N, C-alpha and C positions, 0 to 999 in steps of 0.2 A: 645592745643595738637595734635601733629600730627596723621594723620589719618592713622591707621594700618590696612594693607591689607594682607590677608592670601590666596589670590586665585592664581592659576596659581603655586603653590608650592614655592612661594616666601613671604617674608613677611617684610613691613617697621617697623623697630623697633624705638621706641621712642631714643631720645639721650640718655637717663638716662638709658635704658635697654641695648643698644649699648655700652655705654662705661663700665658698669658693666660686660657684658660678655666678652667684650676684655681686660679688666683688669685682669679678673680670668684666661683668657686663656695666657695672656702673664706671669702671675705668673707659671702657669702649664709649659709654655715653658721654663721658667728659671728652673724649678725643673727637668725637662728632661735633659737639658744641664748640670746641676749639676750632674744627676746620670751618664751621659755619661763620665764625667770629673772623676768621683770617679772610674768607670771602666778602664779608660785610665790610672790611677794613682795607679791601682792594690789595690784598697781600699778593707778592709776586707767584705766578703761575707755579715755579718749581718748587717754591716752599710748601705750597698747598699740596702739591703732588706727593711730596716726601711725607707729609702728615696722612694723606690718605693710605699710602702703603704700609705706615705704622699702623693705622687703625685695621686696615686690611689682616695685616699680621696678627693683631690682637683678636680679630674675628676668627681666625684660623685657628689659634691656639685654643679658643673657647670651644670651636667645633670637636678639635682633637680631645680634650678633657672629657666632653659631653659624650662623644663616641666610645671613647674608652670605658666610662663607666657604664653606659649602654649595653657594651659587650659584655662587661664582666658580672653584669647583673640580670639584667632583661632577657637578654640572648642565651647567656648560659643557663638561666632558670628554665626558659621555654624548651631549650633543647633537652635539658635533664628530664623535663614533664611531656617528652614527646611531640613538640608543637615544633615540628621541622619547617613549617610555613613561616617561622622567623628568619631563618636563614634567607630565604627568597626576599622577605621585606629588608633585611639588611644589606643583600646585594643591590637592590632597587635603590636604597638609601645612599650607597655608596657611590652607585651611577650618578646620581642626580648631585652629589656633592663632587664628583671630578669631572663636570661639564667644564 
């Protein structure tokens, strides 16, 4: 297993985690391009709104996966190493995500 590092505000992700996140982002990017195309083709408002809701759900799923990985690796490792300020950073991040 590759060594994961969360210091200096960077992280080395495992190949599995990297591929999963990139695949999600590629799908989201395709959804956004599709929405843009719908606007360009004067699609009906409700149809566009449904696609925007789907893109939002995909972004939320991406956030959940990334957050879970962050807690399991960076946060857990920092707590084990006595870096309790990481908990404050996590709380601040969660507050931003829940606005």
